[in-house]
C-alpha positions as CSV (number, residue, x, y, z in Angstrom):
1,X,-5.4,21.9,-48.1
2,X,-4.4,18.3,-47.2
3,X,-5.1,17.6,-43.6
4,X,-3.0,15.1,-41.7
5,X,-5.0,13.3,-39.1
6,X,-3.7,11.4,-36.1
7,X,-5.1,7.9,-36.0
8,X,-5.4,6.7,-32.4
9,X,-6.5,3.2,-31.5
10,X,-10.3,2.8,-31.1
11,X,-9.9,2.3,-27.4
12,X,-9.0,6.0,-27.1
13,X,-12.2,7.1,-28.7
14,X,-14.2,4.6,-26.6
15,X,-12.5,5.9,-23.4
16,X,-13.3,9.5,-24.4
17,X,-16.9,8.7,-25.1
18,X,-17.4,7.4,-21.6
19,X,-15.2,9.9,-19.9
20,X,-16.8,13.3,-20.6
21,X,-16.9,15.6,-17.6
22,X,-19.7,18.1,-16.9
23,X,-18.9,21.8,-16.6
24,X,-20.4,22.6,-13.2
25,X,-24.1,22.0,-13.2
26,X,-24.5,23.0,-16.9
27,X,-25.3,20.8,-19.9
28,X,-21.8,21.2,-21.2
29,X,-19.8,18.0,-21.3
30,X,-16.1,17.9,-22.2
31,X,-13.4,15.4,-22.8
32,X,-10.5,15.6,-20.2
33,X,-8.2,17.8,-22.3
34,X,-8.7,21.3,-23.7
35,X,-6.7,22.6,-26.7
36,X,-5.1,25.9,-25.8
37,X,-5.3,28.1,-28.8
38,X,-3.1,30.9,-27.5
39,X,-0.4,29.7,-30.0
40,X,-2.6,30.6,-33.0
41,X,-1.5,33.8,-34.7
42,X,1.8,33.4,-32.9
43,X,3.9,30.3,-33.2
44,X,1.3,28.3,-35.3
45,X,0.1,29.4,-38.7
46,X,-3.4,28.8,-40.2
47,X,-2.5,25.6,-42.0
48,X,-0.9,23.9,-39.0
49,X,-3.7,25.2,-36.7
50,X,-6.4,23.6,-39.0
51,X,-4.5,20.2,-38.9
52,X,-4.2,20.3,-35.1
53,X,-7.8,21.2,-34.6
54,X,-8.9,18.5,-37.1
55,X,-6.9,15.9,-35.3
56,X,-8.1,17.0,-31.9
57,X,-11.8,16.9,-32.8
58,X,-11.6,13.8,-34.9
59,X,-10.1,11.9,-32.0
60,X,-13.0,12.5,-29.7
61,X,-11.9,15.7,-27.9
62,X,-14.1,18.8,-28.0
63,X,-13.0,21.7,-25.8
64,X,-11.2,24.5,-27.6
65,X,-10.0,27.4,-25.4
66,X,-9.1,30.9,-26.6
67,X,-9.6,34.5,-25.7
68,X,-10.3,37.8,-27.5
69,X,-6.8,39.1,-26.4
70,X,-4.9,36.2,-28.0
71,X,-2.3,36.9,-29.4
72,X,-1.9,40.6,-28.9
73,X,1.6,40.3,-27.5
74,X,3.0,39.4,-30.9
75,X,4.5,42.5,-32.7
76,X,2.0,43.6,-35.3
77,X,-1.0,41.8,-33.8
78,X,-4.0,43.7,-32.4
79,X,-5.8,40.8,-30.6
80,X,-8.4,38.5,-31.9
81,X,-6.0,36.5,-34.1
82,X,-6.6,33.2,-32.3
83,X,-10.4,33.6,-32.6
84,X,-10.1,34.5,-36.2
85,X,-8.1,31.3,-37.0
86,X,-10.7,29.2,-35.2
87,X,-13.5,30.9,-37.1
88,X,-11.9,30.1,-40.4
89,X,-11.5,26.5,-39.3
90,X,-15.1,26.2,-38.1
91,X,-16.4,27.5,-41.4
92,X,-14.3,25.0,-43.3
93,X,-14.8,22.0,-40.9
94,X,-18.4,22.3,-40.0
95,X,-19.9,20.3,-37.2
96,X,-20.2,23.2,-34.9
97,X,-22.2,21.1,-32.4
98,X,-19.2,18.8,-31.9
99,X,-17.0,21.7,-30.6
100,X,-17.2,23.4,-27.3
101,X,-15.8,26.9,-27.9
102,X,-14.5,28.6,-24.7
103,X,-13.4,32.2,-25.0
104,X,-12.8,35.1,-22.6
105,X,-13.4,38.8,-22.2
106,X,-12.0,41.4,-20.0
107,X,-8.2,41.7,-20.5
108,X,-6.9,44.9,-22.2
109,X,-7.4,45.0,-25.9
110,X,-6.6,48.7,-26.3
111,X,-6.3,51.7,-24.0
112,X,-10.1,52.0,-24.1
113,X,-11.1,48.3,-24.4
114,X,-10.9,46.2,-21.2
115,X,-12.9,45.2,-18.1
116,X,-16.3,43.7,-17.4
117,X,-18.7,46.5,-17.7
118,X,-22.0,45.8,-19.4
119,X,-21.3,48.0,-22.4
120,X,-17.9,46.6,-23.0
121,X,-19.0,43.0,-22.7
122,X,-21.8,43.6,-25.2
123,X,-19.2,45.2,-27.6
124,X,-16.6,42.5,-27.1
125,X,-18.9,39.5,-27.6
126,X,-20.1,40.8,-31.0
127,X,-16.4,41.1,-32.1
128,X,-15.7,37.6,-30.8
129,X,-18.7,36.1,-32.5
130,X,-17.8,37.7,-35.8
131,X,-14.2,36.4,-35.6
132,X,-15.3,32.9,-34.5
133,X,-17.9,32.9,-37.3
134,X,-20.6,31.5,-35.0
135,X,-23.7,32.8,-33.4
136,X,-23.1,31.5,-29.9
137,X,-20.3,30.8,-27.5
138,X,-20.5,27.7,-25.4
139,X,-18.4,28.9,-22.4
140,X,-17.9,32.7,-22.1
141,X,-15.4,33.5,-19.3
142,X,-14.5,36.6,-17.4
143,X,-10.7,36.6,-18.1
144,X,-9.8,38.4,-15.0
145,X,-11.6,40.2,-12.1
146,X,-12.6,43.8,-12.7
147,X,-12.8,45.6,-9.3
148,X,-13.9,48.8,-11.0
149,X,-17.2,47.3,-12.2
150,X,-20.0,46.1,-9.9
151,X,-20.4,42.3,-10.0
152,X,-24.1,42.8,-10.5
153,X,-23.5,44.7,-13.7
154,X,-21.2,42.0,-15.1
155,X,-23.6,39.2,-14.3
156,X,-26.6,41.2,-15.6
157,X,-24.8,41.5,-18.9
158,X,-24.2,37.7,-19.0
159,X,-27.9,37.2,-18.1
160,X,-29.0,39.1,-21.2
161,X,-26.5,37.3,-23.4
162,X,-27.7,33.9,-22.2
163,X,-31.4,34.9,-22.8
164,X,-30.4,36.1,-26.3
165,X,-28.8,32.7,-27.0
166,X,-25.4,34.2,-27.6
167,X,-23.9,32.4,-24.6
168,X,-24.6,29.0,-23.2
169,X,-22.6,28.9,-19.9
170,X,-20.4,31.4,-18.1
171,X,-17.1,30.9,-16.3
172,X,-14.4,32.9,-14.5
173,X,-10.6,33.0,-14.8
174,X,-8.0,34.4,-12.4
175,X,-10.6,35.1,-9.6
176,X,-10.1,34.7,-5.9
177,X,-12.3,32.5,-3.8
178,X,-13.7,35.6,-2.1
179,X,-14.8,37.2,-5.4
180,X,-16.2,34.0,-6.7
181,X,-18.3,33.6,-3.5
182,X,-19.6,37.2,-4.0
183,X,-20.5,36.4,-7.6
184,X,-22.3,33.2,-6.8
185,X,-24.3,35.0,-4.1
186,X,-25.3,37.8,-6.5
187,X,-26.3,35.3,-9.2
188,X,-28.5,33.5,-6.7
189,X,-30.1,36.7,-5.4
190,X,-31.0,38.1,-8.8
191,X,-31.6,34.8,-10.6
192,X,-28.7,35.5,-12.9
193,X,-26.5,32.8,-14.6
194,X,-23.8,31.7,-12.2
195,X,-20.2,30.9,-12.9
196,X,-19.9,27.1,-13.6
197,X,-16.1,26.9,-14.1
198,X,-12.8,28.5,-13.0
199,X,-9.7,28.8,-15.1
200,X,-6.7,29.1,-12.7
201,X,-3.0,28.7,-13.0
202,X,-2.4,25.1,-11.9
203,X,0.2,22.5,-12.8
204,X,2.7,20.2,-11.1
205,X,5.0,23.1,-10.4
206,X,2.5,25.8,-9.6
207,X,0.3,24.2,-7.0
208,X,0.0,26.5,-4.0
209,X,-2.1,29.3,-5.5
210,X,-4.9,27.0,-6.5
211,X,-4.8,24.3,-3.8
212,X,-5.3,26.8,-1.0
213,X,-8.2,27.8,-0.8
214,X,-9.6,27.8,-4.4
215,X,-9.6,24.0,-4.8
216,X,-11.9,23.5,-1.8
217,X,-14.1,26.3,-2.9
218,X,-14.6,24.8,-6.3
219,X,-15.3,21.4,-4.8
220,X,-17.8,22.8,-2.4
221,X,-19.6,24.9,-5.0
222,X,-19.3,22.3,-7.8
223,X,-17.3,24.6,-10.1
224,X,-15.4,22.7,-12.8
225,X,-11.7,23.6,-13.1
226,X,-10.0,24.2,-16.4
227,X,-6.4,24.9,-15.5
228,X,-4.1,26.9,-17.8
229,X,-0.3,26.5,-18.2
230,X,-0.9,22.8,-17.6
231,X,2.7,22.1,-18.8
232,X,4.2,25.2,-17.1
233,X,5.0,26.7,-20.6
234,X,6.5,23.5,-21.8
235,X,8.8,22.9,-18.8
236,X,6.9,19.8,-17.7
237,X,7.3,18.2,-21.1
238,X,11.0,17.7,-20.3
239,X,11.9,20.1,-23.0
240,X,14.1,22.3,-20.7
241,X,16.5,20.3,-18.6
242,X,19.5,22.7,-18.7
243,X,20.0,26.4,-19.3
244,X,21.3,25.5,-22.8
245,X,17.7,24.4,-23.6
246,X,16.4,28.0,-23.3
247,X,16.9,28.5,-27.0
248,X,14.3,25.9,-27.9
249,X,11.4,28.3,-27.9
250,X,10.6,32.0,-28.0
251,X,10.0,32.0,-24.2
252,X,12.7,29.4,-23.3
253,X,14.8,31.9,-21.3
254,X,11.9,32.8,-19.0
255,X,10.9,29.2,-18.6
256,X,14.4,28.0,-17.5
257,X,14.8,31.1,-15.2
258,X,11.5,30.4,-13.4
259,X,11.4,26.6,-13.3
260,X,14.9,25.2,-13.6
261,X,15.8,24.9,-10.0
262,X,16.2,22.1,-7.4
263,X,12.4,21.6,-7.0
264,X,11.9,21.8,-10.8
265,X,14.5,19.1,-11.4
266,X,12.9,16.9,-8.7
267,X,9.6,17.2,-10.6
268,X,11.2,16.4,-13.9
269,X,12.9,13.3,-12.4
270,X,9.6,12.0,-11.0
271,X,7.8,12.7,-14.3
272,X,10.5,10.9,-16.3
273,X,10.4,7.8,-14.1
274,X,6.6,7.7,-14.3
275,X,6.6,8.3,-18.0
276,X,9.0,5.4,-18.5
277,X,6.7,3.2,-16.5
278,X,3.7,4.0,-18.6
279,X,5.8,4.2,-21.8
280,X,4.5,7.6,-22.7
281,X,6.0,11.1,-22.8
282,X,6.4,13.4,-19.7
283,X,3.8,15.8,-21.0
284,X,1.3,13.0,-21.1
285,X,1.9,12.2,-17.4
286,X,1.8,15.9,-16.4
287,X,-1.6,16.2,-18.0
288,X,-2.8,12.9,-16.5
289,X,-1.8,14.0,-13.0
290,X,-3.8,17.2,-13.4
291,X,-6.8,15.4,-14.8
292,X,-6.7,13.1,-11.7
293,X,-7.0,15.9,-9.3
294,X,-10.4,16.7,-7.6
295,X,-12.6,19.2,-9.4
296,X,-10.5,19.2,-12.7
297,X,-12.6,19.0,-15.9
298,X,-10.0,19.5,-18.6
299,X,-6.4,20.8,-18.3
300,X,-5.5,23.3,-21.1
301,X,-2.4,22.5,-23.1
302,X,-1.1,23.8,-26.4
303,X,0.7,22.0,-29.2
304,X,2.5,23.4,-32.2
305,X,2.8,20.1,-34.1
306,X,1.0,16.8,-34.5
307,X,3.5,14.8,-32.5
308,X,3.1,17.0,-29.5
309,X,-0.7,16.8,-29.8
310,X,-0.6,13.0,-30.0
311,X,1.3,12.9,-26.7
312,X,-1.2,15.2,-25.0
313,X,-4.2,13.2,-26.2
314,X,-2.7,10.0,-24.7
315,X,-3.3,11.5,-21.3
316,X,-7.0,10.6,-21.6
317,X,-6.0,6.9,-21.6
318,X,-3.5,7.0,-18.8
319,X,-4.9,6.2,-15.4
320,X,-2.2,6.9,-12.9
321,X,-1.9,4.4,-10.1
322,X,-2.0,5.9,-6.6
323,X,1.7,5.1,-6.0
324,X,2.7,7.3,-9.0
325,X,0.3,10.1,-8.0
326,X,1.9,10.1,-4.6
327,X,5.4,10.1,-6.2
328,X,4.5,13.2,-8.2
329,X,2.9,14.8,-5.2
330,X,6.0,14.4,-3.1
331,X,8.4,15.6,-5.8
332,X,6.3,18.7,-6.3
333,X,5.5,19.4,-2.7
334,X,5.8,23.0,-1.7
């Protein structure tokens, strides 16, 4: 297979080399953008996925985010498709130490497979490791809270996996500040590994859920934030400016219905004006705004072609002036 690589100016790579961000208090260091692999096994085939991952890694980025449940929502899929694609790519590409693999466990894979019980985590990680064709996961995340399993049991499972060398660092996704606090206290009490990151919904449009009170909690406890839906399902790229644009993707109708309103249009206007100033795409600015927020390690964004990926990667170079950050803050105020 011929791989098409994106050649960015050397300054991008130099910038990235000096701009790695630590995940919590762990040894993991990531470039300020994560590739969201939820599109693998869905809107991106293996050949394109390999080209995208090659370009991403070869241009200095290193955090690849997936989950065992991706992409179970596609008719005919059973879950694990995204991890399988990444595993094939890892086997072909090599250089495992250059890639930070983040995956997740806990969401429903089948009527009998979900949650954060010790038994299920042990079963799920073996399946993930097999699909990923690796013997360890850099960042293993609780995909969502499981109120039916004691926190102690979940963290004890992670403790065993860390000791076995199958997991380097643990993180959480879709947790409340209260449940995170309980988890950190239990980790400290039992000397278990503690969550070093949080993966919440956060972008220019969806701000309120994270900024109060999760943001302050993460800052206080030094949890690194890896926000998902960084582009609000593509809306913040400027792809959907009228209802007629809903046909541009498989979820375009839902995107326009949720985001195409007075506030959404104000955000797009501010994004476009800022993008014009920096001579980049709107998606680049949306990612750069997120990366400039306190506690953010690496926003997660997906791309289905190399042109999209190139725009996303430019965000690592763009340093927004305070006046433009404020412009975007005001336009997206809630």
